[in-house]
C-alpha positions, 0 to 999 in steps of 0.5 A, a space after each residue: 859566526 853570526 846569523 844576526 843582520 847588521 841595522 843596514 840589513 834589517 831597514 833592506 828587509 823591511 823595504 823589500 817586505 814592505 812593498 811586496 806586501 803593498 804593491 805585489 801581493 795584492 795583484 799578484 794574481 790577476 798577472 799570474 793569470 793574464 800573464 802581465 809584465 809588470 812594468 809598473 811595479 818594476 818602475 817602482 822597485 827601481 826608484 826604492 833600490 830594490 833592483 841592480 843591487 850588486 852593481 859596484 857603486 862606482 858605476 851608480 849602483 849599491 854594491 850590496 854583497 850577495 848576502 844582501 842581495 838575498 835577503 831582499 829577494 827572499 821578500 820580494 819572491 814570497 809575494 810573487 816569484 815571477 816578478 822576482 825573476 823578472 826584478 832580479 834578472 837585472 843582476 844576471 844580465 850584468 852579471 858577467 860585466 861585472 866579473 869580467 867587463 872592461 871599464 868603458 864596458 861597465 860606465 855604458 852599460 851597468 850605469 845605464 841601470 842605474 840612469 834610469 828603469 831599464 832592463 837587461 838580458 842574459 842569452 845564454 839558453 838555446 832551443 837545443 842547449 839549456 843544461 849543455 851549455 856548451 852545445 850552443 850553436 850561436 856563432 859569431 865569424 870574425 871578418 877584419 876588426 868586426 864581428 858577424 853573429 847569428 843565432 837564436 837564444 831561448 827562455 831568455 828572462 826580460 828579452 821583450 824589455 831589455 836594452 841589451 844583453 849579454 850573448 854568448 856564442 861560439 867562433 868555432 866549430 859545435 864539436 869543440 864544446 866549451 872551446 871557443 865560446 865568447 860573451 859579447 855585450 849587444 845592444 837590443 837596437 843595433 840592427 840584426 836583432 828581434 825579439 821571437 816568440 813569448 812562452 806561455 809558462 806554466 808558472 812564473 806568468 808576470 815575468 817575461 821569457 821570450 826568444 832572441 833573434 841574431 841575423 848578422 848581427 855586426 859587433 866589435 871588439 868593444 862589444 866582446 866581454 873577457 878574452 875571446 874564447 874564455 865565455 864558458 868561464 864567464 857563463 859558469 862564473 855567473 851561475 857560481 854567483 847568480 844560483 844563491 838568487 835561486 834559492 831566495 826565490 825557494 826561500 820566498 816561495 816556502 815561507 810563504 806557503 808555511 804561512 798560508 798553509 798554517 793559517 788555513 790549517 788553523 781555520 779549517 775544520 774536519 771532524 768537528 776540530 781544526 785540521 792543525 789538531 791532526 798528527 798528519 797535518 802537523 808532520 806537513 807543516 813540521 816538514 815545510 819549516 826545517 826545508 825552509 830552515 835548512 834552505 837559508 842556511 845554505 843561501 845565507 852560507 853560499 852567500 857569505 862564501 862568495 863574499 869572501 873571495 870565494 866566487 866557485 863556491 861550491 855552497 852555490 850548487 848545494 844551496 840551488 838544488 837543495 833550495 829549489 827540491 824542496 820549494 816544489 815538495 813545500 809547495 805540492 804539500 800545501 796543497 794537499 793541505 788546503 785539499 780542493 781549495 788548494 786545487 783552484 786558483 782561489 786560493 794562492 798555493 796552487 801558483 806557489 806550486 806552478 811557480 817553484 817547478 821553473 826553480 828546478 829547471 833554469 839556471 842549472 836544473 836540480 840533476 845538473 847541480 847533483 853532478 856538480 856536486 857530485 864532481 867536486 867531491 870525487 876531485 878532492 881524491 
């Protein structure tokens, strides 16, 4: 059991930390205020190799491990969770292909991510199918050698900027639930694909979240990712791989909240002394630090388990649920420590609190994670 970073990992962390300090933190507040998608920042991140980090080397990627990925992601999310969500969103869009794509698909689509700074998007959620993935209504009808797709996907990260999507649709009746769902890779410029409304979000406002609409989109078997009818399994395996990334986002937010709160507590005076001298504040800081350290350990264990071949690691749900809930608690305590100032946009903790909330919702709510964990426990007999 060795928690020391090797030289390559240390360089990755230092690169991501320097980029965050110089390029993200100075502009994060303005991007959040105006809901601006910072294309230039993403292009610079791509040049540095901070995007598409888990794309295999044979397709032009770095082929980094999940541990490497989360170490970098924590640093970026320290600066802005919205930028972190979009920057690492390509990995989510690419993951179904990494898990189940054909050689042709991987060369074309994964290769495109490493040739130039473009975006991919993972299109699974729908207006009536968020946590209930099996309740999706987007359909794909087979006609001869072609498929015809119709439906609407909602809350899709990077949708407005994506060059291609990994899309989940059903060929059977919605009553069939998870049966009959298939995964497809779909080009943005395919006839019938359009982008709908952009969400005006509470937090993570530098990340684009929009609808994707499919109207009689014609696809071929070349677009099918994995086997027909196995899309639900691909979606679940993707979430198993991606949940440690959410824990990394939680770690970034918590570490930033703790740093800001500690600094403020040492400077702010009340009743003739720094508020850091009051035990009530000290205990809050201690709780914040414990939640950060515990989440980081869960994140690393889940990421390590994936690297050992446990692609359905239950630790991913532990890390995601505990991390998301802890980040919300830590960010809320940070606002409390700042008092009235924390409730204003003059200080960053207000943004941290809004950004943290989304961690409890996307890629499986905290309640869904508890269902997954409980089922795993009960299945052990």
